[in-house]
Steps between C-alpha positions, in 0.01 A plus 500: 500500500623845415558727788363792298140459388247726326131423544225755400309413817797587732615863524351572162749274319813679628790265546486349850709258709362147479134618460510692826375854515858629511605659179850504349479875499437510873811284568720698260369832647585387859847393392561823304402705805772332710326202662720194531386145383471412872275803568276409202483139632398637846235719343362222281568174686319306235790578253815306473839643384478337156170695449688820547787407271242386235326845532828678446587280201154547349519875544844511341384302197178691450695829491765390262775478746 
């Protein structure tokens, strides 16, 4: 199962982590604003570190990086 999913019935189809209501954009925004991976995992205990890494990789690919 892909860690990044997109379902029109969840968050309007925005890319999310494993079908949860946590968007890739939310994770990337937290990290861009200085949160550490550990802080993100504390804020969202349903996430796993590979979820965060997948969100970063997805964001990088979607923006041509």
